[in-house]
C-alpha positions in Angstrom: 17.8 0.7 -8.7 17.1 2.1 -12.1 13.7 3.7 -12.7 11.8 4.9 -15.8 8.5 6.8 -15.3 6.4 6.7 -18.6 4.1 9.6 -18.8 4.6 13.3 -17.6 1.2 14.2 -16.3 0.8 15.5 -12.8 1.1 12.2 -11.0 3.9 10.7 -13.3 5.9 14.0 -12.8 5.3 14.0 -9.1 6.4 10.4 -8.6 9.5 11.0 -10.7 10.4 13.9 -8.5 10.0 11.8 -5.4 12.3 9.1 -6.8 14.9 11.5 -7.8 14.8 13.1 -4.4 15.5 9.7 -2.7 18.6 9.5 -4.9 17.3 6.8 -7.2 18.5 6.8 -10.8 15.2 8.0 -12.5 14.2 8.9 -16.2 10.8 10.6 -16.8 9.6 9.9 -20.2 6.9 12.4 -21.7 4.7 11.1 -24.5 5.7 13.8 -26.8 9.2 15.0 -27.7 8.3 18.6 -27.6 7.0 18.1 -23.9 10.4 16.5 -23.1 12.3 19.4 -24.6 10.1 21.9 -22.8 10.7 20.1 -19.4 14.5 19.9 -20.0 14.7 23.6 -20.7 12.3 25.0 -17.8 13.0 22.2 -15.2 9.4 22.5 -14.4 6.1 20.9 -15.7 4.3 24.1 -15.8 1.3 22.5 -17.7 0.5 19.7 -15.2 2.5 20.3 -11.9 3.3 24.0 -11.8 5.5 25.4 -9.1 7.4 22.2 -8.5 11.0 22.3 -9.7 12.4 19.2 -11.4 15.5 18.2 -9.5 18.8 18.4 -11.4 19.4 14.6 -10.9 16.0 13.8 -12.7 16.7 12.8 -16.3 14.2 13.8 -19.1 14.1 11.4 -22.0 12.3 11.3 -25.3 13.3 7.7 -26.5 11.3 5.2 -24.6 13.0 2.1 -25.8 16.5 2.4 -24.4 15.2 4.0 -21.2 12.6 1.3 -20.4 15.0 -1.5 -21.3 17.8 -0.1 -19.0 15.3 0.2 -16.1 14.8 -2.2 -13.3 11.2 -1.0 -12.9 9.0 1.0 -15.4 6.2 2.9 -13.8 3.2 3.4 -16.3 1.9 6.8 -15.5 -0.9 7.1 -18.1 -4.7 7.0 -18.0 -6.3 3.5 -18.1 -7.7 4.1 -21.6 -4.2 4.9 -22.9 -2.3 2.1 -21.3 -2.7 -0.3 -24.3 -1.2 2.2 -26.7 1.5 3.1 -24.2 2.5 -0.7 -23.8 2.5 -1.2 -27.6 4.6 1.8 -28.2 7.1 0.5 -25.4 7.0 -2.9 -26.9 7.9 -1.5 -30.3 10.6 0.6 -29.2 12.2 -1.8 -26.9 12.3 -4.7 -29.3 15.3 -2.7 -30.7 16.8 -2.3 -27.1 16.6 -5.6 -25.2 15.1 -6.6 -21.9 11.9 -6.2 -20.0 11.6 -4.6 -16.6 9.0 -5.0 -13.8 6.1 -2.9 -15.1 4.1 -1.1 -12.4 0.8 0.7 -13.5 -0.1 3.8 -11.7 -3.5 4.0 -13.6 -6.9 3.6 -11.9 -9.5 2.2 -14.1 -10.8 -0.7 -16.4 -10.1 -0.8 -20.1 -13.4 -0.1 -22.2 -14.5 -3.2 -24.3 -12.3 -5.7 -22.7 -12.9 -4.8 -18.9 -9.2 -5.7 -18.4 -7.4 -4.4 -15.3 -4.2 -2.4 -16.0 -1.8 -5.4 -15.1 -3.9 -7.6 -17.5 -3.4 -5.0 -20.2 0.3 -5.1 -19.6 0.2 -8.9 -19.8 -1.7 -9.0 -22.9 1.1 -6.8 -24.6 4.1 -8.3 -22.6 3.0 -11.8 -21.9 6.3 -12.8 -20.1 6.8 -9.6 -18.1 6.1 -9.1 -14.3 3.6 -6.5 -13.5 2.1 -4.8 -10.6 0.1 -1.8 -9.5 1.0 1.1 -7.1 -2.0 2.7 -5.8 -3.5 4.6 -2.8 -4.6 8.0 -1.5 -2.1 10.4 -3.1 -2.5 13.7 -4.4 0.3 14.5 -6.9 1.0 18.1 -5.6 1.3 16.8 -2.0 3.7 13.9 -3.0 5.8 16.2 -5.1 6.0 18.7 -2.0 7.0 15.9 0.3 3.9 15.7 2.5 3.3 12.5 4.2 1.4 9.8 2.2 1.0 6.1 2.1 0.4 3.7 -0.7 0.1 -0.1 -1.5 2.4 -1.9 -4.0 0.6 -5.1 -5.3 2.2 -7.7 -7.4 2.5 -11.5 -7.9 6.4 -10.9 -8.5 7.1 -11.5 -4.9 10.8 -11.9 -5.4 11.5 -8.4 -6.2 8.7 -6.7 -4.4 10.5 -6.2 -1.2 13.4 -4.4 -3.1 11.2 -2.1 -5.0 9.1 -1.3 -1.7 12.4 -0.4 0.1 13.7 1.7 -2.8 10.6 3.9 -3.2 9.7 4.4 0.4 10.8 7.3 2.3 10.0 9.2 5.7 7.3 11.0 3.8 6.0 8.0 1.6 5.2 4.8 3.2 4.7 1.9 0.8 2.9 -1.3 2.0 3.0 -4.6 -0.1 0.1 -6.9 -1.1 -0.4 -9.9 -3.4 -4.0 -9.1 -4.1 -3.5 -7.4 -7.4 -7.2 -7.7 -8.4 -8.3 -6.0 -5.2 -5.8 -3.2 -5.3 -6.7 -2.4 -9.0 -10.6 -2.7 -8.4 -10.4 -0.3 -5.4 -8.5 2.3 -7.1 -10.8 2.2 -10.1 -14.2 1.9 -8.2 -13.4 4.8 -5.8 -13.4 7.2 -8.9 -16.9 6.2 -9.5 -18.0 6.9 -6.0 -16.1 10.2 -6.0 -18.3 11.3 -9.0 -21.4 10.3 -6.9 -19.9 12.2 -3.8 -19.4 15.2 -6.0 -23.0 15.1 -7.2 -24.2 15.1 -3.6 -22.0 18.2 -3.1 -23.4 19.9 -6.1 -26.9 19.1 -4.9 -26.0 20.6 -1.4 -27.2 17.5 0.4 -25.2 18.0 3.4 -22.7 16.0 5.5 -25.1 13.3 6.5 -26.0 12.4 3.0 -22.4 12.2 2.0 -21.4 10.1 5.0 -24.3 7.7 4.2 -23.2 7.5 0.6 -19.5 6.8 1.3 -20.5 4.1 3.7 -22.8 2.3 1.2 -20.1 2.9 -1.5 -17.7 0.9 0.6 -20.0 -1.9 1.0 -20.7 -1.9 -2.7 -17.0 -1.9 -3.4 -16.4 -5.0 -1.3 -19.5 -6.7 -2.8 -18.5 -5.9 -6.4 -14.7 -6.7 -5.8 -15.2 -10.1 -4.1 -17.8 -11.2 -6.9 -15.0 -10.4 -9.4 -12.4 -12.5 -7.5 -10.6 -9.9 -5.2 -10.3 -10.3 -1.3 -12.7 -8.5 0.8 -10.1 -7.2 3.3 -8.2 -5.5 0.6 -10.9 -2.9 0.1 -10.7 -1.8 3.8 -7.0 -0.7 3.2 -5.2 2.1 1.2 -6.3 1.2 -2.3 -10.0 0.9 -1.1 -11.1 2.8 1.8 -8.2 5.2 2.1 -8.5 6.1 -1.7 -12.2 6.5 -1.4 -12.1 8.9 1.6 -9.3 11.1 -0.1 -10.9 11.3 -3.5 -14.5 11.9 -2.3 -13.4 14.8 0.0 -10.3 16.4 -1.6 -10.9 19.8 -3.3 -8.1 18.7 -5.8 -10.1 15.5 -6.9 -10.9 15.9 -10.6 -13.7 13.1 -10.2 -15.3 14.7 -7.2 -15.1 18.1 -9.0 -16.7 16.7 -12.1 -19.5 15.1 -10.1 -20.1 18.4 -8.3 -20.5 20.2 -11.7 -22.9 17.5 -12.9 -24.8 17.9 -9.6 -25.1 21.6 -10.2 -26.8 21.0 -13.6 -24.0 20.6 -16.2 -24.2 17.7 -18.7 -21.6 15.0 -18.3 -20.8 14.6 -22.0 -20.4 18.4 -22.4 -18.0 18.6 -19.5 -15.8 15.6 -20.9 -15.8 17.2 -24.3 -14.3 20.4 -23.1 -11.7 19.2 -20.6 -7.9 18.9 -21.1 -7.3 16.7 -18.0 -8.6 13.1 -17.8 -11.6 12.3 -15.4 -10.8 8.5 -15.0 -14.2 7.8 -13.3 -16.1 8.7 -16.5 -15.0 5.9 -18.6 -14.5 3.6 -15.6 -18.2 3.9 -14.8 -19.0 2.8 -18.4 -16.5 0.0 -18.2 -17.6 -1.3 -14.8 -21.3 -1.0 -15.7 -20.7 -3.3 -18.6 -18.6 -5.7 -16.6 -21.2 -6.0 -13.7 -24.0 -6.2 -16.1 -22.2 -9.2 -17.8 -21.4 -10.9 -14.4 -24.8 -10.0 -13.0 -23.4 -8.2 -9.9 -25.7 -5.9 -8.2 -24.3 -2.4 -7.7 -27.0 0.2 -7.3 -24.8 3.2 -6.8 -22.7 2.3 -9.8 -26.1 1.8 -11.9 -27.3 5.3 -10.9 -24.1 7.0 -11.7 -24.0 5.4 -15.0 -27.6 6.6 -15.7 -26.6 10.1 -14.7 -23.4 10.2 -16.8 -24.8 8.3 -19.8 -28.4 8.6 -20.0 -28.8 12.2 -18.6 -30.7 11.0 -15.6 -31.1 14.1 -13.2 -28.9 13.5 -10.2 -31.7 14.2 -7.8 -33.8 11.4 -9.4 -30.9 9.0 -9.0 -30.7 9.9 -5.4 -34.5 9.2 -5.0 -34.0 5.8 -6.7 -31.3 4.8 -4.1 -33.3 6.0 -1.1 -36.4 4.3 -2.3 -34.9 0.8 -2.6 -36.3 -2.0 -0.4 -35.2 -1.8 3.3 -32.8 -4.3 4.5 -30.5 -5.2 7.5 -27.1 -3.5 7.2 -25.2 -6.6 7.8 -27.0 -8.2 4.7 -26.2 -5.5 2.1 
């Protein structure tokens, strides 16, 4: 198959490297022409994925339209809040070049204001195109180095799903399929919020018992929120939910967990965001999900407290106290 990977951050680069190593025809498309030139010259993404050589077979492109139009599948490796602009650029440049591929988002978040999931943003810009999501517990550096991992590919385009699944799977990356697109997208987005909460617990030095309790209740909240928004409950016990939750809340590499830890240690969230080069998806995702849950009247206490910490400067220890002081209930009912 012919693949295009749009976006050359750490994950986009790692996934393009993975595809090239499988022998798949792959073009990596950085956002900026100067970045494309730098990657072509150095054969390494020193800015986002240092130490990983880019295979000779991996093409680096700067013209999105022809590369995306020629692809069977275009992977969208950009932050959730940049997805609309990315799709608008693709649509504009592709209009001069022809057909639409299957668009598969690698983003984990909701769009601010509209509360749209990534595949819904794709559909808003390319109404007739098939779309899907590839998500799960994957650290970019591990995938680039060929360490074992598993993911879920969710799409309503069932006709081509098995072919894509086979093309991107390997002995080091096992890909499962699902038709619960909403569940896969909600799980990947919500876990970033709970990873910030887990980081706050680390920053407050609350210990293993507290973190285990937090993650258990976070999973229950993830299921409750997701099903209230139309997803299937069982999806959240899979790779896009529980699997990604565990990895992101414990991984030392996790931007969201590390960000939460610094907040727990006393830093202001707004100051941290203002001075970052890399994206913390959970920050804006918290804002978007809080708005959506408020609109739909979905009860999400952990989400509510994380939002208060990030956007109302509530001390993390006070947020913990608010959670611990809620009315007592039977576990099976919450």
